[in-house]
TINUFI-671663 format. One record per residue (C-alpha): y, z negated, x. Coordinates in steps of 0.5 Angstrom, whole numbers, plus 500, padded with zeros to 3 digits. Layout:
BEGIN
@Y = Y	Z = Z	X = X .
...
! end
This chain:
BEGIN
@Y = 700	Z = 440	X = 687 .
@Y = 701	Z = 437	X = 693 .
@Y = 695	Z = 437	X = 699 .
@Y = 694	Z = 435	X = 707 .
@Y = 692	Z = 439	X = 712 .
@Y = 691	Z = 436	X = 719 .
@Y = 690	Z = 440	X = 725 .
@Y = 687	Z = 437	X = 731 .
@Y = 690	Z = 441	X = 738 .
@Y = 685	Z = 437	X = 743 .
@Y = 678	Z = 439	X = 738 .
@Y = 676	Z = 445	X = 740 .
@Y = 670	Z = 447	X = 735 .
@Y = 669	Z = 454	X = 738 .
@Y = 672	Z = 460	X = 741 .
@Y = 673	Z = 467	X = 735 .
@Y = 670	Z = 473	X = 738 .
@Y = 674	Z = 479	X = 736 .
@Y = 668	Z = 482	X = 733 .
@Y = 668	Z = 477	X = 727 .
@Y = 673	Z = 483	X = 725 .
@Y = 668	Z = 489	X = 725 .
@Y = 667	Z = 494	X = 720 .
@Y = 662	Z = 499	X = 717 .
@Y = 661	Z = 505	X = 715 .
@Y = 654	Z = 510	X = 711 .
@Y = 652	Z = 516	X = 709 .
@Y = 654	Z = 514	X = 702 .
@Y = 658	Z = 516	X = 697 .
@Y = 665	Z = 518	X = 700 .
@Y = 665	Z = 513	X = 706 .
@Y = 663	Z = 519	X = 711 .
@Y = 664	Z = 526	X = 707 .
@Y = 671	Z = 526	X = 703 .
@Y = 673	Z = 519	X = 706 .
@Y = 673	Z = 520	X = 713 .
@Y = 670	Z = 527	X = 715 .
@Y = 676	Z = 532	X = 714 .
@Y = 671	Z = 538	X = 711 .
@Y = 673	Z = 540	X = 704 .
@Y = 667	Z = 543	X = 702 .
@Y = 661	Z = 542	X = 699 .
@Y = 654	Z = 543	X = 700 .
@Y = 657	Z = 549	X = 706 .
@Y = 650	Z = 549	X = 709 .
@Y = 648	Z = 553	X = 702 .
@Y = 641	Z = 547	X = 701 .
@Y = 637	Z = 548	X = 696 .
@Y = 632	Z = 543	X = 692 .
@Y = 626	Z = 547	X = 696 .
@Y = 622	Z = 542	X = 700 .
@Y = 626	Z = 538	X = 700 .
@Y = 629	Z = 535	X = 694 .
@Y = 625	Z = 530	X = 690 .
@Y = 630	Z = 532	X = 684 .
@Y = 634	Z = 539	X = 681 .
@Y = 640	Z = 538	X = 685 .
@Y = 642	Z = 545	X = 685 .
@Y = 642	Z = 551	X = 682 .
@Y = 643	Z = 549	X = 675 .
@Y = 650	Z = 553	X = 673 .
@Y = 648	Z = 559	X = 676 .
@Y = 641	Z = 564	X = 677 .
@Y = 642	Z = 565	X = 685 .
@Y = 648	Z = 562	X = 686 .
@Y = 647	Z = 554	X = 691 .
@Y = 650	Z = 550	X = 687 .
@Y = 656	Z = 548	X = 687 .
@Y = 658	Z = 556	X = 689 .
@Y = 660	Z = 561	X = 684 .
@Y = 659	Z = 569	X = 684 .
@Y = 664	Z = 573	X = 683 .
@Y = 665	Z = 580	X = 680 .
@Y = 657	Z = 580	X = 678 .
@Y = 655	Z = 586	X = 675 .
@Y = 649	Z = 592	X = 674 .
@Y = 652	Z = 594	X = 681 .
@Y = 651	Z = 585	X = 684 .
@Y = 644	Z = 581	X = 686 .
@Y = 645	Z = 575	X = 688 .
@Y = 639	Z = 569	X = 690 .
@Y = 638	Z = 564	X = 695 .
@Y = 634	Z = 567	X = 700 .
@Y = 629	Z = 562	X = 704 .
@Y = 627	Z = 568	X = 709 .
@Y = 633	Z = 570	X = 712 .
@Y = 637	Z = 563	X = 714 .
@Y = 643	Z = 560	X = 719 .
@Y = 641	Z = 553	X = 717 .
@Y = 636	Z = 549	X = 714 .
@Y = 631	Z = 554	X = 711 .
@Y = 636	Z = 557	X = 705 .
@Y = 642	Z = 562	X = 705 .
@Y = 645	Z = 564	X = 700 .
@Y = 645	Z = 572	X = 700 .
@Y = 649	Z = 578	X = 696 .
@Y = 648	Z = 585	X = 695 .
@Y = 652	Z = 591	X = 693 .
@Y = 648	Z = 596	X = 691 .
@Y = 653	Z = 600	X = 690 .
@Y = 661	Z = 600	X = 691 .
@Y = 665	Z = 600	X = 684 .
@Y = 672	Z = 598	X = 687 .
@Y = 670	Z = 591	X = 685 .
@Y = 671	Z = 585	X = 689 .
@Y = 664	Z = 582	X = 689 .
@Y = 663	Z = 575	X = 692 .
@Y = 662	Z = 567	X = 692 .
@Y = 667	Z = 562	X = 691 .
@Y = 668	Z = 555	X = 691 .
@Y = 673	Z = 551	X = 687 .
@Y = 676	Z = 543	X = 686 .
@Y = 680	Z = 543	X = 693 .
@Y = 686	Z = 540	X = 693 .
@Y = 691	Z = 544	X = 697 .
@Y = 698	Z = 543	X = 699 .
@Y = 703	Z = 548	X = 700 .
@Y = 706	Z = 550	X = 707 .
@Y = 700	Z = 546	X = 710 .
@Y = 695	Z = 550	X = 715 .
@Y = 687	Z = 550	X = 713 .
@Y = 682	Z = 552	X = 718 .
@Y = 676	Z = 555	X = 717 .
@Y = 670	Z = 560	X = 719 .
@Y = 665	Z = 563	X = 716 .
@Y = 658	Z = 564	X = 719 .
@Y = 655	Z = 571	X = 716 .
@Y = 649	Z = 576	X = 716 .
@Y = 651	Z = 584	X = 714 .
@Y = 646	Z = 590	X = 713 .
@Y = 651	Z = 595	X = 712 .
@Y = 657	Z = 599	X = 714 .
@Y = 663	Z = 594	X = 718 .
@Y = 667	Z = 592	X = 712 .
@Y = 673	Z = 588	X = 710 .
@Y = 672	Z = 581	X = 708 .
@Y = 677	Z = 578	X = 703 .
@Y = 679	Z = 571	X = 704 .
@Y = 683	Z = 567	X = 699 .
@Y = 686	Z = 561	X = 695 .
@Y = 687	Z = 562	X = 688 .
@Y = 689	Z = 557	X = 683 .
@Y = 685	Z = 557	X = 677 .
@Y = 689	Z = 562	X = 672 .
@Y = 688	Z = 567	X = 679 .
@Y = 694	Z = 567	X = 682 .
@Y = 693	Z = 568	X = 689 .
@Y = 696	Z = 562	X = 694 .
@Y = 694	Z = 565	X = 701 .
@Y = 690	Z = 570	X = 703 .
@Y = 686	Z = 572	X = 710 .
@Y = 683	Z = 579	X = 710 .
@Y = 678	Z = 580	X = 716 .
@Y = 674	Z = 585	X = 720 .
@Y = 666	Z = 583	X = 719 .
@Y = 661	Z = 588	X = 723 .
@Y = 653	Z = 590	X = 721 .
@Y = 648	Z = 586	X = 725 .
@Y = 646	Z = 579	X = 727 .
@Y = 649	Z = 572	X = 725 .
@Y = 656	Z = 571	X = 727 .
@Y = 662	Z = 566	X = 726 .
@Y = 668	Z = 568	X = 723 .
@Y = 675	Z = 563	X = 724 .
@Y = 680	Z = 564	X = 719 .
@Y = 687	Z = 560	X = 717 .
@Y = 690	Z = 560	X = 711 .
@Y = 697	Z = 557	X = 708 .
@Y = 699	Z = 556	X = 701 .
@Y = 704	Z = 558	X = 698 .
@Y = 704	Z = 552	X = 692 .
@Y = 701	Z = 546	X = 691 .
@Y = 695	Z = 546	X = 687 .
@Y = 690	Z = 540	X = 686 .
@Y = 684	Z = 545	X = 684 .
@Y = 684	Z = 551	X = 688 .
@Y = 679	Z = 556	X = 689 .
@Y = 676	Z = 558	X = 696 .
@Y = 674	Z = 565	X = 696 .
@Y = 670	Z = 570	X = 699 .
@Y = 670	Z = 578	X = 697 .
@Y = 669	Z = 584	X = 699 .
@Y = 669	Z = 592	X = 696 .
@Y = 663	Z = 595	X = 700 .
@Y = 656	Z = 597	X = 699 .
@Y = 652	Z = 592	X = 702 .
@Y = 648	Z = 585	X = 704 .
@Y = 651	Z = 579	X = 706 .
@Y = 648	Z = 573	X = 708 .
@Y = 651	Z = 566	X = 707 .
@Y = 650	Z = 562	X = 713 .
@Y = 655	Z = 557	X = 714 .
@Y = 661	Z = 555	X = 712 .
@Y = 667	Z = 551	X = 713 .
@Y = 674	Z = 549	X = 711 .
@Y = 680	Z = 543	X = 714 .
@Y = 686	Z = 541	X = 714 .
@Y = 688	Z = 545	X = 721 .
@Y = 691	Z = 538	X = 724 .
@Y = 684	Z = 534	X = 723 .
@Y = 683	Z = 530	X = 729 .
@Y = 676	Z = 534	X = 732 .
@Y = 674	Z = 534	X = 724 .
@Y = 676	Z = 527	X = 723 .
@Y = 682	Z = 526	X = 717 .
@Y = 687	Z = 524	X = 721 .
@Y = 691	Z = 520	X = 715 .
@Y = 685	Z = 516	X = 715 .
@Y = 684	Z = 516	X = 722 .
@Y = 692	Z = 513	X = 723 .
@Y = 690	Z = 507	X = 717 .
@Y = 684	Z = 505	X = 720 .
@Y = 688	Z = 504	X = 728 .
@Y = 693	Z = 500	X = 725 .
@Y = 688	Z = 495	X = 723 .
@Y = 685	Z = 496	X = 731 .
@Y = 677	Z = 494	X = 728 .
@Y = 673	Z = 492	X = 734 .
@Y = 667	Z = 494	X = 732 .
@Y = 663	Z = 499	X = 727 .
@Y = 657	Z = 499	X = 725 .
@Y = 653	Z = 506	X = 723 .
@Y = 649	Z = 510	X = 720 .
@Y = 647	Z = 504	X = 714 .
@Y = 645	Z = 500	X = 711 .
@Y = 640	Z = 502	X = 708 .
@Y = 641	Z = 510	X = 709 .
@Y = 639	Z = 508	X = 716 .
@Y = 631	Z = 507	X = 715 .
@Y = 631	Z = 515	X = 713 .
@Y = 636	Z = 517	X = 718 .
@Y = 633	Z = 522	X = 723 .
@Y = 639	Z = 522	X = 729 .
@Y = 637	Z = 529	X = 732 .
@Y = 638	Z = 532	X = 726 .
@Y = 645	Z = 530	X = 727 .
@Y = 647	Z = 533	X = 734 .
@Y = 648	Z = 540	X = 737 .
@Y = 652	Z = 546	X = 733 .
@Y = 654	Z = 543	X = 726 .
@Y = 653	Z = 550	X = 723 .
@Y = 646	Z = 550	X = 725 .
@Y = 644	Z = 543	X = 723 .
@Y = 639	Z = 542	X = 717 .
@Y = 641	Z = 539	X = 711 .
@Y = 637	Z = 534	X = 709 .
@Y = 636	Z = 530	X = 703 .
@Y = 637	Z = 523	X = 703 .
@Y = 632	Z = 519	X = 700 .
@Y = 635	Z = 512	X = 700 .
@Y = 640	Z = 515	X = 695 .
@Y = 638	Z = 520	X = 693 .
@Y = 644	Z = 525	X = 695 .
@Y = 643	Z = 531	X = 700 .
@Y = 646	Z = 529	X = 707 .
@Y = 650	Z = 535	X = 711 .
@Y = 648	Z = 532	X = 718 .
@Y = 656	Z = 534	X = 720 .
@Y = 657	Z = 528	X = 722 .
@Y = 652	Z = 525	X = 728 .
@Y = 652	Z = 520	X = 734 .
@Y = 657	Z = 525	X = 737 .
@Y = 661	Z = 525	X = 732 .
@Y = 661	Z = 517	X = 731 .
@Y = 662	Z = 516	X = 738 .
@Y = 667	Z = 521	X = 738 .
@Y = 671	Z = 517	X = 732 .
@Y = 668	Z = 509	X = 736 .
@Y = 674	Z = 514	X = 741 .
@Y = 679	Z = 515	X = 737 .
@Y = 680	Z = 507	X = 733 .
@Y = 679	Z = 504	X = 740 .
@Y = 672	Z = 500	X = 738 .
@Y = 666	Z = 498	X = 740 .
@Y = 660	Z = 502	X = 736 .
@Y = 654	Z = 498	X = 733 .
@Y = 647	Z = 503	X = 730 .
@Y = 642	Z = 502	X = 727 .
@Y = 636	Z = 504	X = 728 .
@Y = 631	Z = 507	X = 723 .
@Y = 625	Z = 502	X = 723 .
@Y = 623	Z = 505	X = 715 .
@Y = 617	Z = 508	X = 714 .
@Y = 618	Z = 513	X = 719 .
@Y = 623	Z = 511	X = 725 .
@Y = 619	Z = 511	X = 731 .
@Y = 619	Z = 507	X = 738 .
@Y = 620	Z = 514	X = 742 .
@Y = 625	Z = 517	X = 736 .
@Y = 629	Z = 509	X = 737 .
@Y = 628	Z = 510	X = 745 .
@Y = 631	Z = 517	X = 746 .
@Y = 637	Z = 516	X = 741 .
@Y = 638	Z = 510	X = 747 .
@Y = 637	Z = 514	X = 752 .
@Y = 642	Z = 519	X = 749 .
@Y = 648	Z = 514	X = 749 .
@Y = 646	Z = 510	X = 755 .
@Y = 653	Z = 509	X = 757 .
@Y = 656	Z = 509	X = 750 .
@Y = 653	Z = 504	X = 746 .
@Y = 651	Z = 497	X = 747 .
@Y = 650	Z = 494	X = 741 .
@Y = 644	Z = 495	X = 737 .
@Y = 641	Z = 493	X = 730 .
@Y = 634	Z = 493	X = 730 .
@Y = 633	Z = 496	X = 722 .
@Y = 636	Z = 495	X = 716 .
@Y = 634	Z = 489	X = 710 .
@Y = 627	Z = 492	X = 712 .
@Y = 626	Z = 485	X = 708 .
@Y = 627	Z = 487	X = 701 .
@Y = 623	Z = 492	X = 697 .
@Y = 629	Z = 497	X = 695 .
@Y = 628	Z = 499	X = 703 .
@Y = 625	Z = 505	X = 706 .
@Y = 618	Z = 503	X = 710 .
@Y = 619	Z = 495	X = 707 .
@Y = 613	Z = 492	X = 711 .
@Y = 611	Z = 484	X = 711 .
@Y = 615	Z = 479	X = 716 .
@Y = 609	Z = 479	X = 721 .
@Y = 609	Z = 486	X = 721 .
@Y = 616	Z = 487	X = 721 .
@Y = 617	Z = 483	X = 727 .
@Y = 611	Z = 485	X = 732 .
@Y = 614	Z = 492	X = 731 .
@Y = 621	Z = 489	X = 733 .
@Y = 618	Z = 487	X = 739 .
@Y = 615	Z = 494	X = 741 .
@Y = 622	Z = 497	X = 739 .
@Y = 626	Z = 493	X = 743 .
@Y = 622	Z = 493	X = 749 .
@Y = 621	Z = 501	X = 749 .
@Y = 630	Z = 501	X = 748 .
@Y = 632	Z = 496	X = 753 .
@Y = 626	Z = 499	X = 758 .
@Y = 631	Z = 505	X = 759 .
@Y = 637	Z = 501	X = 758 .
@Y = 637	Z = 493	X = 760 .
@Y = 645	Z = 492	X = 758 .
@Y = 644	Z = 493	X = 751 .
@Y = 645	Z = 487	X = 746 .
@Y = 640	Z = 487	X = 740 .
@Y = 641	Z = 485	X = 732 .
@Y = 635	Z = 482	X = 730 .
@Y = 634	Z = 485	X = 722 .
@Y = 635	Z = 477	X = 719 .
@Y = 635	Z = 475	X = 712 .
@Y = 639	Z = 467	X = 709 .
@Y = 637	Z = 461	X = 712 .
@Y = 629	Z = 461	X = 710 .
@Y = 629	Z = 467	X = 704 .
@Y = 625	Z = 472	X = 703 .
@Y = 618	Z = 468	X = 703 .
@Y = 620	Z = 465	X = 710 .
@Y = 622	Z = 472	X = 713 .
@Y = 626	Z = 469	X = 719 .
@Y = 620	Z = 464	X = 722 .
@Y = 616	Z = 470	X = 724 .
@Y = 621	Z = 475	X = 727 .
@Y = 624	Z = 469	X = 731 .
@Y = 618	Z = 466	X = 734 .
@Y = 615	Z = 473	X = 735 .
@Y = 621	Z = 477	X = 737 .
@Y = 626	Z = 471	X = 738 .
@Y = 626	Z = 471	X = 746 .
@Y = 628	Z = 479	X = 746 .
@Y = 634	Z = 477	X = 740 .
@Y = 641	Z = 477	X = 741 .
@Y = 644	Z = 477	X = 734 .
@Y = 640	Z = 476	X = 727 .
@Y = 643	Z = 480	X = 721 .
@Y = 645	Z = 477	X = 714 .
@Y = 647	Z = 480	X = 709 .
@Y = 651	Z = 478	X = 702 .
@Y = 655	Z = 481	X = 697 .
@Y = 659	Z = 476	X = 692 .
@Y = 658	Z = 479	X = 685 .
@Y = 658	Z = 478	X = 678 .
@Y = 657	Z = 481	X = 671 .
@Y = 662	Z = 477	X = 667 .
@Y = 667	Z = 480	X = 664 .
@Y = 672	Z = 474	X = 663 .
@Y = 679	Z = 476	X = 668 .
@Y = 679	Z = 468	X = 669 .
@Y = 672	Z = 467	X = 671 .
@Y = 672	Z = 472	X = 676 .
@Y = 679	Z = 469	X = 679 .
@Y = 676	Z = 464	X = 681 .
@Y = 668	Z = 466	X = 681 .
@Y = 671	Z = 471	X = 687 .
@Y = 676	Z = 466	X = 691 .
@Y = 672	Z = 461	X = 692 .
@Y = 665	Z = 464	X = 694 .
@Y = 667	Z = 463	X = 701 .
@Y = 665	Z = 456	X = 700 .
@Y = 658	Z = 459	X = 697 .
@Y = 658	Z = 463	X = 704 .
@Y = 660	Z = 458	X = 709 .
@Y = 654	Z = 454	X = 707 .
@Y = 650	Z = 459	X = 707 .
@Y = 651	Z = 461	X = 714 .
@Y = 651	Z = 454	X = 716 .
@Y = 644	Z = 453	X = 714 .
@Y = 642	Z = 460	X = 716 .
@Y = 646	Z = 458	X = 723 .
@Y = 641	Z = 451	X = 722 .
@Y = 635	Z = 456	X = 720 .
@Y = 635	Z = 459	X = 728 .
@Y = 636	Z = 453	X = 731 .
@Y = 630	Z = 449	X = 729 .
@Y = 626	Z = 455	X = 730 .
@Y = 629	Z = 457	X = 737 .
@Y = 631	Z = 451	X = 740 .
@Y = 631	Z = 453	X = 747 .
@Y = 635	Z = 461	X = 746 .
@Y = 641	Z = 461	X = 743 .
@Y = 641	Z = 467	X = 738 .
@Y = 648	Z = 469	X = 735 .
@Y = 649	Z = 470	X = 727 .
@Y = 652	Z = 478	X = 725 .
@Y = 655	Z = 478	X = 718 .
@Y = 654	Z = 485	X = 718 .
@Y = 655	Z = 487	X = 712 .
@Y = 659	Z = 482	X = 707 .
@Y = 664	Z = 485	X = 701 .
@Y = 665	Z = 483	X = 693 .
@Y = 661	Z = 488	X = 689 .
@Y = 661	Z = 489	X = 682 .
@Y = 658	Z = 492	X = 677 .
@Y = 663	Z = 498	X = 676 .
@Y = 662	Z = 500	X = 682 .
@Y = 655	Z = 504	X = 682 .
@Y = 652	Z = 509	X = 683 .
@Y = 655	Z = 513	X = 679 .
@Y = 663	Z = 511	X = 681 .
@Y = 660	Z = 513	X = 687 .
@Y = 660	Z = 505	X = 689 .
@Y = 668	Z = 505	X = 689 .
@Y = 671	Z = 498	X = 687 .
@Y = 678	Z = 498	X = 684 .
@Y = 680	Z = 491	X = 689 .
@Y = 686	Z = 487	X = 687 .
@Y = 690	Z = 482	X = 691 .
@Y = 685	Z = 476	X = 689 .
@Y = 679	Z = 480	X = 693 .
@Y = 684	Z = 480	X = 699 .
@Y = 684	Z = 473	X = 697 .
@Y = 676	Z = 473	X = 698 .
@Y = 676	Z = 476	X = 705 .
@Y = 682	Z = 471	X = 708 .
@Y = 676	Z = 466	X = 706 .
@Y = 670	Z = 469	X = 709 .
@Y = 675	Z = 469	X = 716 .
@Y = 676	Z = 461	X = 715 .
@Y = 670	Z = 460	X = 715 .
@Y = 668	Z = 464	X = 721 .
@Y = 673	Z = 461	X = 725 .
@Y = 670	Z = 455	X = 722 .
@Y = 663	Z = 457	X = 725 .
@Y = 665	Z = 460	X = 731 .
@Y = 661	Z = 457	X = 736 .
@Y = 655	Z = 461	X = 732 .
@Y = 657	Z = 467	X = 728 .
@Y = 660	Z = 472	X = 733 .
@Y = 660	Z = 479	X = 729 .
@Y = 662	Z = 480	X = 722 .
@Y = 662	Z = 487	X = 719 .
@Y = 666	Z = 488	X = 712 .
@Y = 662	Z = 493	X = 708 .
@Y = 665	Z = 498	X = 707 .
@Y = 671	Z = 502	X = 711 .
@Y = 673	Z = 508	X = 706 .
@Y = 671	Z = 509	X = 699 .
@Y = 664	Z = 506	X = 698 .
@Y = 666	Z = 498	X = 697 .
@Y = 672	Z = 501	X = 703 .
@Y = 678	Z = 497	X = 703 .
@Y = 681	Z = 505	X = 705 .
@Y = 681	Z = 510	X = 698 .
@Y = 682	Z = 517	X = 699 .
@Y = 683	Z = 522	X = 695 .
@Y = 683	Z = 530	X = 697 .
@Y = 690	Z = 529	X = 700 .
@Y = 692	Z = 521	X = 701 .
@Y = 688	Z = 515	X = 704 .
@Y = 691	Z = 509	X = 701 .
@Y = 691	Z = 502	X = 703 .
@Y = 687	Z = 496	X = 699 .
@Y = 689	Z = 488	X = 698 .
@Y = 682	Z = 487	X = 703 .
@Y = 686	Z = 492	X = 709 .
@Y = 692	Z = 487	X = 707 .
@Y = 688	Z = 482	X = 709 .
@Y = 686	Z = 485	X = 715 .
@Y = 693	Z = 487	X = 717 .
@Y = 694	Z = 479	X = 715 .
@Y = 690	Z = 476	X = 720 .
@Y = 688	Z = 481	X = 725 .
@Y = 692	Z = 480	X = 731 .
@Y = 694	Z = 474	X = 728 .
@Y = 689	Z = 469	X = 730 .
@Y = 687	Z = 466	X = 737 .
@Y = 682	Z = 466	X = 740 .
@Y = 680	Z = 458	X = 740 .
@Y = 679	Z = 455	X = 734 .
@Y = 681	Z = 448	X = 733 .
@Y = 679	Z = 442	X = 728 .
@Y = 682	Z = 441	X = 721 .
@Y = 682	Z = 437	X = 716 .
@Y = 685	Z = 438	X = 709 .
@Y = 686	Z = 434	X = 702 .
@Y = 687	Z = 439	X = 697 .
@Y = 686	Z = 439	X = 689 .
@Y = 680	Z = 443	X = 687 .
@Y = 677	Z = 447	X = 681 .
@Y = 669	Z = 447	X = 679 .
@Y = 666	Z = 453	X = 676 .
@Y = 660	Z = 454	X = 671 .
@Y = 654	Z = 458	X = 672 .
@Y = 656	Z = 464	X = 669 .
@Y = 649	Z = 470	X = 668 .
@Y = 645	Z = 466	X = 672 .
@Y = 652	Z = 466	X = 678 .
@Y = 652	Z = 461	X = 682 .
@Y = 655	Z = 454	X = 680 .
@Y = 661	Z = 452	X = 685 .
@Y = 663	Z = 444	X = 684 .
@Y = 669	Z = 442	X = 688 .
@Y = 672	Z = 448	X = 691 .
@Y = 679	Z = 446	X = 695 .
@Y = 685	Z = 450	X = 693 .
@Y = 688	Z = 449	X = 699 .
@Y = 683	Z = 453	X = 705 .
@Y = 686	Z = 451	X = 712 .
@Y = 684	Z = 454	X = 718 .
@Y = 688	Z = 454	X = 725 .
@Y = 687	Z = 458	X = 732 .
@Y = 690	Z = 457	X = 739 .
@Y = 691	Z = 463	X = 744 .
@Y = 695	Z = 458	X = 750 .
@Y = 700	Z = 454	X = 747 .
@Y = 700	Z = 460	X = 741 .
@Y = 699	Z = 456	X = 734 .
@Y = 696	Z = 460	X = 728 .
@Y = 695	Z = 456	X = 722 .
@Y = 693	Z = 460	X = 716 .
@Y = 693	Z = 457	X = 709 .
@Y = 690	Z = 460	X = 703 .
@Y = 693	Z = 458	X = 697 .
@Y = 687	Z = 459	X = 691 .
@Y = 690	Z = 456	X = 685 .
@Y = 691	Z = 462	X = 679 .
@Y = 699	Z = 460	X = 678 .
@Y = 701	Z = 454	X = 681 .
@Y = 705	Z = 453	X = 687 .
@Y = 703	Z = 448	X = 692 .
@Y = 706	Z = 444	X = 697 .
@Y = 702	Z = 442	X = 703 .
@Y = 705	Z = 436	X = 709 .
@Y = 703	Z = 439	X = 714 .
@Y = 700	Z = 435	X = 721 .
@Y = 700	Z = 436	X = 728 .
@Y = 696	Z = 432	X = 732 .
@Y = 694	Z = 433	X = 740 .
@Y = 700	Z = 437	X = 742 .
@Y = 706	Z = 436	X = 746 .
@Y = 712	Z = 434	X = 742 .
@Y = 717	Z = 439	X = 739 .
@Y = 722	Z = 443	X = 746 .
@Y = 728	Z = 441	X = 743 .
@Y = 731	Z = 435	X = 737 .
@Y = 732	Z = 442	X = 734 .
@Y = 724	Z = 442	X = 733 .
@Y = 720	Z = 448	X = 732 .
@Y = 721	Z = 455	X = 730 .
@Y = 715	Z = 458	X = 726 .
@Y = 714	Z = 466	X = 724 .
@Y = 710	Z = 466	X = 718 .
@Y = 707	Z = 472	X = 715 .
@Y = 705	Z = 472	X = 707 .
@Y = 700	Z = 477	X = 703 .
@Y = 701	Z = 476	X = 695 .
@Y = 702	Z = 480	X = 689 .
@Y = 707	Z = 480	X = 683 .
@Y = 699	Z = 478	X = 680 .
@Y = 692	Z = 477	X = 682 .
@Y = 690	Z = 482	X = 679 .
@Y = 696	Z = 487	X = 682 .
@Y = 692	Z = 492	X = 687 .
@Y = 699	Z = 493	X = 690 .
@Y = 698	Z = 487	X = 696 .
@Y = 703	Z = 486	X = 700 .
@Y = 705	Z = 483	X = 707 .
@Y = 712	Z = 479	X = 707 .
@Y = 715	Z = 476	X = 714 .
@Y = 720	Z = 470	X = 714 .
@Y = 722	Z = 464	X = 718 .
@Y = 721	Z = 457	X = 719 .
@Y = 726	Z = 452	X = 722 .
@Y = 726	Z = 446	X = 724 .
@Y = 719	Z = 444	X = 725 .
@Y = 717	Z = 437	X = 728 .
@Y = 708	Z = 435	X = 729 .
@Y = 709	Z = 434	X = 721 .
@Y = 712	Z = 438	X = 716 .
@Y = 712	Z = 440	X = 709 .
@Y = 712	Z = 448	X = 706 .
@Y = 710	Z = 451	X = 700 .
@Y = 705	Z = 456	X = 698 .
@Y = 706	Z = 460	X = 692 .
@Y = 699	Z = 461	X = 688 .
@Y = 694	Z = 466	X = 690 .
@Y = 696	Z = 467	X = 697 .
@Y = 694	Z = 467	X = 704 .
@Y = 700	Z = 465	X = 710 .
@Y = 699	Z = 465	X = 716 .
@Y = 705	Z = 460	X = 721 .
@Y = 705	Z = 463	X = 728 .
@Y = 708	Z = 458	X = 732 .
@Y = 709	Z = 456	X = 740 .
@Y = 707	Z = 449	X = 741 .
! end
């Protein structure tokens, strides 16, 4: 197969904003807790259903002991209960009464912890004690009861006190138990417990942060997503051990509030990115709450989303378009009264969908909007791998048309004021990523090629699309996957590695002649017509030219004739040299995509280059 690519150095079609390589994190599944945040314990503040959760979420395994904790040494001399009168955080503590000393260790524990030999773990426990001062034994054990690490601390009678400890296991264990026990008579209230690897970075996982830093995220959106429509930011500030655990009605899960505004801003500082906060514009979100949030973050946060997907009936606080437009205007005016320098993203929809949602929003609040958001997920119920490959790698063509239609819609509604597009949620989302699997996807090379294709369409639309945020960064539809001891890059991550730092500031006109493919509609998914196998984007910074080429063909190499127009001639008779970086794998279904580098020599204003199947390549050269 053969194709032709023409790059015109004299025709700049837009300036590429770095924010198109942005990301998104949400309080959902293991994105933050279990992904970014280093806390190893679940339900560390002993939350249960009383007054908060609409379902029987806890206390289902053992009477009187808050799930997932378990009792130790339970007998006729001990009594366990969740105490809703005496508590440290929220509205409940875990209480243990030892009625009579019997020389048996009594206490509570939590299982399912992965620990590593000779790695130090830092912990703390908040206790209230009634009775004589005693010795609390803190240990890590394997499920057979073998001791891995032990620490004893003296606890004193009186009101709530925080005790710190460290543990260093003598063996690796993938299912360790953290246990707190004592023998003396008395009453003990457990208010909060924490355990993290001691090498955490201000509470965040070092391994996850190191991977994130390597792709240099320019902007990261938080805290949602659907979660934002039920989130109250003041729950997430102050002493983390005293912050209340709340029930998240968006995703039907507990929200521990350990990762709040201050932690998010510290996270952004660590990875050197701009923050983008999505306010609660849902049913219980208020103008006062949003304005106070802006005040709290003044000088630290420039970009603000006014709600998330309020057009959808799945959203907490879903209302009609005109009412939401009026509500948005009130929010923005109050927020800008606090900080006139903020940039605001309105809650928009693709083109003219959801009963003409964009029309009243732009007409009523458009003069106050800097951006309008749009979301898109590529998904199919098909199990056919061949179909899925073509459906996914071809999706950026559909996305480009959707974004172009949305731009045209906005320009028609707001002819005098420029409102940019923020594509602040996008990804591949197949049925295997469900609530039951924590919305985690086993991404493959084909999905990395999809990401590359989206970047190309964002380059071509760069005059109007100034922000984009892949959803999401860790675990939940994540480009990084973690378990308890590792952070692992997926092919989505590899695509970001390939493009970030290896594309330019100006998008140039590219004309491509390529063989193409059609794809029929399956299970109501959109039909594709004339999707080109070869897709090219060209960008430039100064005299540095970046030619990005995707070969979407599943099995065949394609040779391209690349013609450079409007550039100075080669500096010497030997022609130009170029560095090529290529993302590929043995199979398009591979979960292990790699980047290889090679040099191309003797290049002139017209040269030929072969591109292997299911690959993305960036050629860098001086022109």
